[in-house]
BALOBA-1460 file (C-alpha; in Angstrom, 3 decimals):
// residues 321
<rec num="1" residu="m" x="0.220" y="0.238" z="0.070"/>
<rec num="2" residu="g" x="2.792" y="2.276" z="0.683"/>
<rec num="3" residu="l" x="4.311" y="1.585" z="-2.689"/>
<rec num="4" residu="t" x="1.350" y="2.517" z="-4.708"/>
<rec num="5" residu="r" x="0.571" y="5.542" z="-2.141"/>
<rec num="6" residu="y" x="4.373" y="6.870" z="-3.397"/>
<rec num="7" residu="i" x="3.770" y="5.991" z="-7.161"/>
<rec num="8" residu="f" x="0.522" y="8.259" z="-6.994"/>
<rec num="9" residu="g" x="2.345" y="10.644" z="-5.094"/>
<rec num="10" residu="r" x="5.166" y="11.163" z="-7.468"/>
<rec num="11" residu="l" x="3.071" y="10.945" z="-10.313"/>
<rec num="12" residu="s" x="0.926" y="14.230" z="-9.099"/>
<rec num="13" residu="q" x="4.390" y="15.726" z="-8.585"/>
<rec num="14" residu="l" x="5.370" y="14.782" z="-12.395"/>
<rec num="15" residu="l" x="1.937" y="15.958" z="-13.876"/>
<rec num="16" residu="p" x="2.907" y="19.823" z="-13.755"/>
<rec num="17" residu="v" x="6.313" y="18.971" z="-15.544"/>
<rec num="18" residu="v" x="4.787" y="17.316" z="-18.218"/>
<rec num="19" residu="v" x="2.407" y="19.979" z="-19.003"/>
<rec num="20" residu="g" x="5.211" y="22.722" z="-18.521"/>
<rec num="21" residu="m" x="7.447" y="20.479" z="-21.189"/>
<rec num="22" residu="s" x="4.194" y="20.568" z="-23.642"/>
<rec num="23" residu="i" x="3.876" y="24.059" z="-23.001"/>
<rec num="24" residu="a" x="7.672" y="24.788" z="-23.992"/>
<rec num="25" residu="s" x="7.652" y="22.285" z="-27.118"/>
<rec num="26" residu="f" x="4.693" y="23.896" z="-28.417"/>
<rec num="27" residu="l" x="5.867" y="27.202" z="-28.112"/>
<rec num="28" residu="l" x="9.634" y="26.603" z="-29.401"/>
<rec num="29" residu="v" x="8.396" y="24.926" z="-32.286"/>
<rec num="30" residu="h" x="6.760" y="27.851" z="-33.614"/>
<rec num="31" residu="l" x="9.893" y="29.932" z="-33.349"/>
<rec num="32" residu="i" x="11.491" y="28.007" z="-35.872"/>
<rec num="33" residu="p" x="11.911" y="30.263" z="-39.412"/>
<rec num="34" residu="g" x="9.702" y="29.439" z="-41.977"/>
<rec num="35" residu="n" x="6.211" y="28.728" z="-42.530"/>
<rec num="36" residu="a" x="5.479" y="25.211" z="-42.799"/>
<rec num="37" residu="i" x="2.523" y="25.596" z="-45.043"/>
<rec num="38" residu="e" x="4.540" y="27.389" z="-47.699"/>
<rec num="39" residu="l" x="7.343" y="24.831" z="-47.308"/>
<rec num="40" residu="y" x="4.578" y="22.206" z="-47.294"/>
<rec num="41" residu="l" x="2.931" y="23.587" z="-50.402"/>
<rec num="42" residu="g" x="6.193" y="24.231" z="-52.356"/>
<rec num="43" residu="t" x="7.699" y="26.761" z="-54.842"/>
<rec num="44" residu="q" x="5.213" y="26.415" z="-57.727"/>
<rec num="45" residu="v" x="1.926" y="26.944" z="-55.776"/>
<rec num="46" residu="s" x="0.284" y="30.333" z="-54.869"/>
<rec num="47" residu="p" x="-2.589" y="30.060" z="-52.931"/>
<rec num="48" residu="t" x="-5.453" y="32.935" z="-52.490"/>
<rec num="49" residu="p" x="-5.164" y="34.891" z="-48.680"/>
<rec num="50" residu="e" x="-8.458" y="32.967" z="-48.291"/>
<rec num="51" residu="q" x="-6.558" y="29.487" z="-49.401"/>
<rec num="52" residu="m" x="-4.049" y="29.718" z="-46.712"/>
<rec num="53" residu="e" x="-6.266" y="30.783" z="-44.281"/>
<rec num="54" residu="e" x="-8.554" y="27.293" z="-44.896"/>
<rec num="55" residu="l" x="-4.879" y="25.706" z="-44.995"/>
<rec num="56" residu="k" x="-3.962" y="27.072" z="-41.813"/>
<rec num="57" residu="r" x="-7.311" y="25.903" z="-40.384"/>
<rec num="58" residu="i" x="-7.262" y="22.607" z="-41.411"/>
<rec num="59" residu="f" x="-3.508" y="22.242" z="-39.927"/>
<rec num="60" residu="g" x="-4.293" y="23.589" z="-36.609"/>
<rec num="61" residu="l" x="-2.156" y="26.965" z="-37.206"/>
<rec num="62" residu="s" x="-5.038" y="29.501" z="-37.574"/>
<rec num="63" residu="g" x="-6.231" y="31.958" z="-34.805"/>
<rec num="64" residu="p" x="-4.153" y="32.851" z="-31.854"/>
<rec num="65" residu="i" x="-0.654" y="30.969" z="-30.185"/>
<rec num="66" residu="y" x="-2.969" y="30.073" z="-27.269"/>
<rec num="67" residu="e" x="-5.793" y="28.849" z="-29.259"/>
<rec num="68" residu="q" x="-3.615" y="26.880" z="-31.093"/>
<rec num="69" residu="y" x="-2.021" y="25.145" z="-28.003"/>
<rec num="70" residu="g" x="-5.533" y="24.498" z="-26.643"/>
<rec num="71" residu="r" x="-6.906" y="22.476" z="-29.354"/>
<rec num="72" residu="w" x="-3.488" y="20.570" z="-30.153"/>
<rec num="73" residu="a" x="-3.456" y="19.802" z="-26.142"/>
<rec num="74" residu="l" x="-6.973" y="19.016" z="-26.282"/>
<rec num="75" residu="r" x="-6.303" y="16.390" z="-29.193"/>
<rec num="76" residu="i" x="-3.137" y="15.031" z="-27.507"/>
<rec num="77" residu="l" x="-5.434" y="13.821" z="-24.533"/>
<rec num="78" residu="h" x="-7.498" y="11.898" z="-26.467"/>
<rec num="79" residu="g" x="-4.337" y="10.177" z="-28.012"/>
<rec num="80" residu="d" x="-4.050" y="12.589" z="-31.123"/>
<rec num="81" residu="m" x="-0.942" y="14.407" z="-32.261"/>
<rec num="82" residu="g" x="-2.450" y="15.470" z="-35.626"/>
<rec num="83" residu="y" x="-0.938" y="14.487" z="-39.053"/>
<rec num="84" residu="s" x="3.023" y="15.163" z="-40.642"/>
<rec num="85" residu="l" x="2.944" y="18.357" z="-42.744"/>
<rec num="86" residu="r" x="5.501" y="16.245" z="-44.874"/>
<rec num="87" residu="t" x="3.642" y="12.782" z="-45.138"/>
<rec num="88" residu="g" x="0.235" y="13.106" z="-44.120"/>
<rec num="89" residu="q" x="0.065" y="10.510" z="-41.833"/>
<rec num="90" residu="p" x="-0.834" y="10.362" z="-38.314"/>
<rec num="91" residu="v" x="2.121" y="11.404" z="-36.069"/>
<rec num="92" residu="l" x="1.582" y="9.130" z="-33.168"/>
<rec num="93" residu="p" x="1.720" y="5.948" z="-34.994"/>
<rec num="94" residu="s" x="5.214" y="7.327" z="-36.754"/>
<rec num="95" residu="i" x="6.599" y="8.288" z="-33.539"/>
<rec num="96" residu="l" x="6.020" y="5.103" z="-31.626"/>
<rec num="97" residu="n" x="7.862" y="2.926" z="-34.945"/>
<rec num="98" residu="a" x="10.548" y="5.409" z="-34.912"/>
<rec num="99" residu="l" x="10.713" y="4.969" z="-30.899"/>
<rec num="100" residu="l" x="10.658" y="1.372" z="-30.890"/>
<rec num="101" residu="l" x="14.217" y="1.372" z="-32.567"/>
<rec num="102" residu="s" x="15.548" y="4.206" z="-30.576"/>
<rec num="103" residu="a" x="14.429" y="2.375" z="-27.025"/>
<rec num="104" residu="e" x="16.192" y="-0.393" z="-28.237"/>
<rec num="105" residu="l" x="19.293" y="1.082" z="-29.171"/>
<rec num="106" residu="a" x="19.931" y="2.840" z="-25.804"/>
<rec num="107" residu="f" x="18.925" y="-0.077" z="-23.898"/>
<rec num="108" residu="l" x="21.466" y="-2.277" z="-25.380"/>
<rec num="109" residu="a" x="23.982" y="0.648" z="-25.041"/>
<rec num="110" residu="i" x="23.087" y="1.263" z="-21.196"/>
<rec num="111" residu="l" x="23.256" y="-2.612" z="-21.168"/>
<rec num="112" residu="f" x="26.931" y="-2.735" z="-22.836"/>
<rec num="113" residu="a" x="27.683" y="0.226" z="-20.273"/>
<rec num="114" residu="v" x="26.101" y="-1.755" z="-17.076"/>
<rec num="115" residu="i" x="27.743" y="-4.680" z="-17.752"/>
<rec num="116" residu="v" x="31.522" y="-2.772" z="-18.837"/>
<rec num="117" residu="g" x="31.597" y="-0.455" z="-16.920"/>
<rec num="118" residu="v" x="30.070" y="-1.977" z="-13.002"/>
<rec num="119" residu="p" x="32.868" y="-4.672" z="-12.867"/>
<rec num="120" residu="l" x="35.402" y="-2.858" z="-14.134"/>
<rec num="121" residu="g" x="34.367" y="-0.013" z="-11.559"/>
<rec num="122" residu="v" x="34.530" y="-2.884" z="-8.516"/>
<rec num="123" residu="l" x="37.747" y="-4.240" z="-9.715"/>
<rec num="124" residu="a" x="39.287" y="-0.769" z="-10.089"/>
<rec num="125" residu="a" x="38.689" y="-0.294" z="-6.450"/>
<rec num="126" residu="a" x="39.327" y="-3.822" z="-5.321"/>
<rec num="127" residu="r" x="42.877" y="-3.339" z="-6.961"/>
<rec num="128" residu="r" x="43.182" y="0.624" z="-6.100"/>
<rec num="129" residu="n" x="46.489" y="1.894" z="-6.831"/>
<rec num="130" residu="t" x="47.819" y="-1.219" z="-9.183"/>
<rec num="131" residu="t" x="48.350" y="-1.790" z="-12.885"/>
<rec num="132" residu="m" x="44.939" y="-3.273" z="-12.967"/>
<rec num="133" residu="d" x="43.287" y="-0.161" z="-11.436"/>
<rec num="134" residu="l" x="45.490" y="2.375" z="-13.831"/>
<rec num="135" residu="g" x="44.215" y="0.750" z="-16.913"/>
<rec num="136" residu="v" x="40.899" y="0.760" z="-16.033"/>
<rec num="137" residu="r" x="40.731" y="4.568" z="-15.361"/>
<rec num="138" residu="t" x="42.979" y="5.177" z="-18.620"/>
<rec num="139" residu="f" x="40.013" y="3.122" z="-20.223"/>
<rec num="140" residu="g" x="37.499" y="5.363" z="-18.754"/>
<rec num="141" residu="l" x="39.349" y="8.596" z="-19.807"/>
<rec num="142" residu="l" x="39.287" y="7.648" z="-23.275"/>
<rec num="143" residu="g" x="35.814" y="6.668" z="-22.952"/>
<rec num="144" residu="l" x="34.780" y="9.829" z="-22.135"/>
<rec num="145" residu="s" x="37.408" y="11.919" z="-24.346"/>
<rec num="146" residu="i" x="36.466" y="10.022" z="-27.645"/>
<rec num="147" residu="p" x="32.707" y="11.447" z="-29.224"/>
<rec num="148" residu="d" x="30.705" y="8.993" z="-30.175"/>
<rec num="149" residu="f" x="30.017" y="10.052" z="-33.415"/>
<rec num="150" residu="w" x="33.910" y="9.953" z="-33.911"/>
<rec num="151" residu="l" x="34.074" y="5.799" z="-32.955"/>
<rec num="152" residu="a" x="30.832" y="5.126" z="-34.895"/>
<rec num="153" residu="t" x="32.461" y="7.000" z="-37.959"/>
<rec num="154" residu="l" x="35.603" y="5.288" z="-37.413"/>
<rec num="155" residu="a" x="33.958" y="1.366" z="-36.668"/>
<rec num="156" residu="v" x="31.875" y="1.918" z="-40.181"/>
<rec num="157" residu="i" x="35.319" y="2.258" z="-42.030"/>
<rec num="158" residu="v" x="37.371" y="-0.001" z="-40.479"/>
<rec num="159" residu="l" x="34.796" y="-2.964" z="-40.391"/>
<rec num="160" residu="s" x="33.589" y="-2.559" z="-43.515"/>
<rec num="161" residu="r" x="36.942" y="-3.399" z="-45.086"/>
<rec num="162" residu="f" x="36.823" y="-7.066" z="-43.810"/>
<rec num="163" residu="p" x="34.186" y="-9.539" z="-45.559"/>
<rec num="164" residu="l" x="33.333" y="-11.323" z="-41.562"/>
<rec num="165" residu="t" x="32.372" y="-7.780" z="-40.405"/>
<rec num="166" residu="s" x="31.407" y="-6.025" z="-43.025"/>
<rec num="167" residu="s" x="27.857" y="-7.363" z="-42.227"/>
<rec num="168" residu="w" x="27.565" y="-5.627" z="-38.935"/>
<rec num="169" residu="v" x="27.811" y="-1.996" z="-40.331"/>
<rec num="170" residu="a" x="25.231" y="-2.589" z="-43.045"/>
<rec num="171" residu="l" x="24.257" y="1.079" z="-43.601"/>
<rec num="172" residu="g" x="20.297" y="1.955" z="-44.204"/>
<rec num="173" residu="r" x="19.441" y="-1.584" z="-43.357"/>
<rec num="174" residu="y" x="17.583" y="-2.543" z="-40.220"/>
<rec num="175" residu="v" x="15.608" y="-5.745" z="-39.111"/>
<rec num="176" residu="p" x="12.708" y="-5.451" z="-36.839"/>
<rec num="177" residu="l" x="13.220" y="-7.624" z="-33.814"/>
<rec num="178" residu="e" x="10.123" y="-9.160" z="-34.451"/>
<rec num="179" residu="v" x="11.131" y="-10.280" z="-37.885"/>
<rec num="180" residu="s" x="14.090" y="-11.898" z="-37.170"/>
<rec num="181" residu="p" x="15.905" y="-11.183" z="-33.640"/>
<rec num="182" residu="l" x="19.433" y="-12.524" z="-34.667"/>
<rec num="183" residu="d" x="19.708" y="-10.046" z="-37.289"/>
<rec num="184" residu="n" x="17.898" y="-7.372" z="-35.517"/>
<rec num="185" residu="l" x="20.753" y="-7.473" z="-32.562"/>
<rec num="186" residu="k" x="23.272" y="-7.950" z="-35.372"/>
<rec num="187" residu="i" x="22.645" y="-4.783" z="-36.411"/>
<rec num="188" residu="l" x="22.239" y="-2.851" z="-33.790"/>
<rec num="189" residu="a" x="25.513" y="-4.392" z="-31.396"/>
<rec num="190" residu="v" x="27.999" y="-1.934" z="-33.478"/>
<rec num="191" residu="p" x="25.966" y="1.633" z="-33.209"/>
<rec num="192" residu="a" x="25.113" y="0.118" z="-29.424"/>
<rec num="193" residu="v" x="28.701" y="-0.007" z="-28.620"/>
<rec num="194" residu="a" x="29.656" y="3.431" z="-30.188"/>
<rec num="195" residu="f" x="26.672" y="4.753" z="-28.417"/>
<rec num="196" residu="g" x="27.533" y="3.126" z="-24.509"/>
<rec num="197" residu="l" x="31.160" y="3.560" z="-24.531"/>
<rec num="198" residu="g" x="31.009" y="6.913" z="-22.974"/>
<rec num="199" residu="l" x="28.225" y="5.678" z="-20.584"/>
<rec num="200" residu="a" x="30.472" y="2.671" z="-19.781"/>
<rec num="201" residu="a" x="33.323" y="5.173" z="-19.182"/>
<rec num="202" residu="v" x="31.062" y="7.357" z="-16.423"/>
<rec num="203" residu="l" x="29.539" y="4.252" z="-14.381"/>
<rec num="204" residu="m" x="33.075" y="2.866" z="-14.226"/>
<rec num="205" residu="r" x="34.036" y="6.233" z="-12.382"/>
<rec num="206" residu="f" x="31.126" y="6.468" z="-10.147"/>
<rec num="207" residu="t" x="31.002" y="2.742" z="-9.558"/>
<rec num="208" residu="r" x="34.934" y="2.862" z="-8.614"/>
<rec num="209" residu="t" x="34.350" y="5.907" z="-6.106"/>
<rec num="210" residu="a" x="31.132" y="4.071" z="-5.040"/>
<rec num="211" residu="a" x="33.155" y="0.909" z="-3.992"/>
<rec num="212" residu="l" x="36.146" y="2.876" z="-2.546"/>
<rec num="213" residu="d" x="33.798" y="4.708" z="-0.052"/>
<rec num="214" residu="v" x="31.851" y="1.391" z="0.783"/>
<rec num="215" residu="l" x="35.421" y="-0.776" z="1.155"/>
<rec num="216" residu="s" x="36.664" y="2.263" z="3.845"/>
<rec num="217" residu="s" x="33.198" y="1.632" z="6.068"/>
<rec num="218" residu="d" x="33.070" y="-0.088" z="9.292"/>
<rec num="219" residu="y" x="30.494" y="-2.968" z="8.174"/>
<rec num="220" residu="v" x="33.159" y="-4.120" z="5.492"/>
<rec num="221" residu="r" x="35.776" y="-4.464" z="8.095"/>
<rec num="222" residu="t" x="33.746" y="-6.251" z="10.548"/>
<rec num="223" residu="a" x="32.881" y="-8.733" z="7.814"/>
<rec num="224" residu="r" x="36.732" y="-9.363" z="6.561"/>
<rec num="225" residu="a" x="37.424" y="-9.699" z="10.295"/>
<rec num="226" residu="k" x="34.407" y="-12.224" z="10.895"/>
<rec num="227" residu="g" x="36.763" y="-14.471" z="7.734"/>
<rec num="228" residu="l" x="34.636" y="-13.579" z="4.458"/>
<rec num="229" residu="t" x="36.778" y="-13.987" z="1.664"/>
<rec num="230" residu="d" x="37.569" y="-10.961" z="-0.554"/>
<rec num="231" residu="r" x="35.180" y="-12.015" z="-3.013"/>
<rec num="232" residu="a" x="31.983" y="-12.399" z="-0.570"/>
<rec num="233" residu="v" x="32.863" y="-9.236" z="0.575"/>
<rec num="234" residu="l" x="32.758" y="-7.362" z="-3.150"/>
<rec num="235" residu="y" x="29.280" y="-9.149" z="-3.750"/>
<rec num="236" residu="r" x="27.514" y="-9.040" z="-0.351"/>
<rec num="237" residu="h" x="28.450" y="-6.038" z="0.705"/>
<rec num="238" residu="v" x="30.017" y="-3.740" z="-1.871"/>
<rec num="239" residu="l" x="28.454" y="-4.408" z="-5.110"/>
<rec num="240" residu="r" x="24.961" y="-3.939" z="-3.893"/>
<rec num="241" residu="n" x="25.763" y="-0.756" z="-1.851"/>
<rec num="242" residu="a" x="28.132" y="0.815" z="-4.734"/>
<rec num="243" residu="l" x="24.838" y="0.263" z="-7.180"/>
<rec num="244" residu="f" x="23.002" y="3.565" z="-5.850"/>
<rec num="245" residu="p" x="24.585" y="6.020" z="-7.286"/>
<rec num="246" residu="v" x="24.962" y="3.593" z="-10.212"/>
<rec num="247" residu="i" x="21.552" y="3.767" z="-10.469"/>
<rec num="248" residu="t" x="21.160" y="7.414" z="-10.794"/>
<rec num="249" residu="v" x="23.392" y="7.540" z="-13.340"/>
<rec num="250" residu="v" x="21.589" y="5.520" z="-15.526"/>
<rec num="251" residu="g" x="18.462" y="6.806" z="-15.082"/>
<rec num="252" residu="y" x="19.947" y="9.958" z="-16.287"/>
<rec num="253" residu="y" x="21.110" y="8.980" z="-19.033"/>
<rec num="254" residu="a" x="18.497" y="6.572" z="-20.052"/>
<rec num="255" residu="g" x="16.082" y="9.514" z="-21.108"/>
<rec num="256" residu="y" x="18.971" y="11.189" z="-22.579"/>
<rec num="257" residu="l" x="20.194" y="8.263" z="-24.785"/>
<rec num="258" residu="i" x="16.245" y="8.044" z="-26.025"/>
<rec num="259" residu="g" x="16.857" y="11.726" z="-27.089"/>
<rec num="260" residu="g" x="19.707" y="11.378" z="-28.014"/>
<rec num="261" residu="t" x="20.446" y="8.876" z="-30.896"/>
<rec num="262" residu="a" x="20.286" y="11.404" z="-33.918"/>
<rec num="263" residu="v" x="24.189" y="11.349" z="-34.303"/>
<rec num="264" residu="i" x="24.685" y="7.661" z="-34.325"/>
<rec num="265" residu="e" x="21.415" y="6.837" z="-35.894"/>
<rec num="266" residu="q" x="22.659" y="9.422" z="-38.888"/>
<rec num="267" residu="v" x="25.841" y="7.424" z="-38.919"/>
<rec num="268" residu="f" x="24.306" y="4.277" z="-39.208"/>
<rec num="269" residu="a" x="21.758" y="5.318" z="-41.570"/>
<rec num="270" residu="l" x="18.751" y="4.139" z="-39.014"/>
<rec num="271" residu="p" x="15.549" y="4.456" z="-39.109"/>
<rec num="272" residu="g" x="14.991" y="5.916" z="-35.458"/>
<rec num="273" residu="m" x="13.570" y="9.180" z="-33.972"/>
<rec num="274" residu="g" x="17.064" y="10.758" z="-34.119"/>
<rec num="275" residu="r" x="16.746" y="10.987" z="-38.218"/>
<rec num="276" residu="f" x="13.088" y="10.981" z="-37.961"/>
<rec num="277" residu="v" x="13.184" y="14.472" z="-35.776"/>
<rec num="278" residu="l" x="15.959" y="15.701" z="-37.881"/>
<rec num="279" residu="q" x="13.376" y="15.820" z="-40.967"/>
<rec num="280" residu="a" x="10.667" y="17.233" z="-39.191"/>
<rec num="281" residu="v" x="12.950" y="19.940" z="-38.252"/>
<rec num="282" residu="s" x="14.331" y="20.880" z="-41.487"/>
<rec num="283" residu="q" x="11.039" y="20.423" z="-43.117"/>
<rec num="284" residu="r" x="9.046" y="23.101" z="-40.315"/>
<rec num="285" residu="d" x="7.121" y="19.989" z="-39.641"/>
<rec num="286" residu="y" x="5.604" y="21.083" z="-36.539"/>
<rec num="287" residu="p" x="2.811" y="18.349" z="-35.440"/>
<rec num="288" residu="v" x="5.845" y="16.121" z="-35.466"/>
<rec num="289" residu="v" x="8.211" y="18.094" z="-33.774"/>
<rec num="290" residu="q" x="6.138" y="18.565" z="-31.052"/>
<rec num="291" residu="g" x="5.067" y="15.193" z="-30.563"/>
<rec num="292" residu="v" x="8.698" y="13.698" z="-30.594"/>
<rec num="293" residu="v" x="9.786" y="16.581" z="-27.691"/>
<rec num="294" residu="l" x="6.470" y="15.821" z="-25.639"/>
<rec num="295" residu="v" x="7.106" y="12.064" z="-26.065"/>
<rec num="296" residu="v" x="10.561" y="12.195" z="-25.214"/>
<rec num="297" residu="g" x="10.327" y="14.400" z="-22.498"/>
<rec num="298" residu="a" x="7.491" y="11.922" z="-20.953"/>
<rec num="299" residu="a" x="9.970" y="9.063" z="-21.427"/>
<rec num="300" residu="f" x="12.291" y="11.166" z="-19.344"/>
<rec num="301" residu="v" x="9.886" y="12.065" z="-16.738"/>
<rec num="302" residu="i" x="9.234" y="7.889" z="-16.716"/>
<rec num="303" residu="v" x="12.477" y="6.527" z="-16.190"/>
<rec num="304" residu="n" x="13.315" y="9.197" z="-13.049"/>
<rec num="305" residu="l" x="9.971" y="8.097" z="-11.989"/>
<rec num="306" residu="l" x="11.168" y="4.104" z="-12.172"/>
<rec num="307" residu="v" x="14.479" y="5.030" z="-10.869"/>
<rec num="308" residu="d" x="12.751" y="6.773" z="-7.750"/>
<rec num="309" residu="i" x="11.065" y="3.405" z="-7.535"/>
<rec num="310" residu="g" x="14.208" y="1.063" z="-7.836"/>
<rec num="311" residu="y" x="15.476" y="2.731" z="-4.778"/>
<rec num="312" residu="t" x="12.782" y="2.266" z="-2.528"/>
<rec num="313" residu="l" x="13.183" y="-1.908" z="-3.570"/>
<rec num="314" residu="l" x="17.014" y="-2.102" z="-3.273"/>
<rec num="315" residu="d" x="16.945" y="-0.213" z="0.100"/>
<rec num="316" residu="p" x="14.011" y="-0.776" z="2.725"/>
<rec num="317" residu="r" x="15.903" y="1.890" z="4.300"/>
<rec num="318" residu="v" x="14.392" y="4.203" z="2.065"/>
<rec num="319" residu="r" x="10.756" y="5.192" z="3.228"/>
<rec num="320" residu="y" x="7.993" y="6.498" z="1.281"/>
<rec num="321" residu="s" x="7.737" y="10.274" z="1.134"/>
């Protein structure tokens, strides 16, 4: 009962954030230079003022800005984000299709980062000031310094030169997970590694710092005095208590990764959310840009809620408040 009340309380606190995001996304999109309808019509059509007003009414761009927002927000509550000015297709299904790819790419990147970064961080803390620690910290420094777009471009150049690995960087080719899980993972493996390397370095550094704090605590010294092996101390005490800052970092980066896949998707020509919104911005496709910003913002809010819930589940000392 306490957890349910806590979740509803957090949702009530996050609702004004979502409303504020919807207002910001709606207003910011309208600051983009240019006229969406003129771009939609092209240079070969010269509508009369009456026809232009009718087009504005059809696309929801007529009237004062607050009236436009009110109509748009009301449609959002009914699950209708309007129609794309570029393709004429419903916005919400198009966003969800692109979001599935971006969310999968972000999930694989986070999975890679956790599998690599957390064990290396614990290992570096357990072997502090040794060659192993120095090597892990050097890896972390390189991971933070190398831009993901540069690493992705390098991966495309290098892997495409060898017949055995060229299929891993098939640019412009994407197979949905439900069609062929193996081909899907094969295509997304390299982009996920390139995308997740920076996060792996961040997690390694946070895990190392947290693990060092735990290793210097009294209860760890007591556990060792009772005869527990180093491995038992690391798994039973150090790793679990060092995961709390890691959860925070993963939660923060999860929303960022979902909305920040544009560069990686552009390099590998993947039809995800990033490329989708870039095309919409360049073509003044207001409904699509507004919908993407709102969906990504809502995803970020939901991820942070899940992080808060994760804290309460992992540590019983955290009270529901």
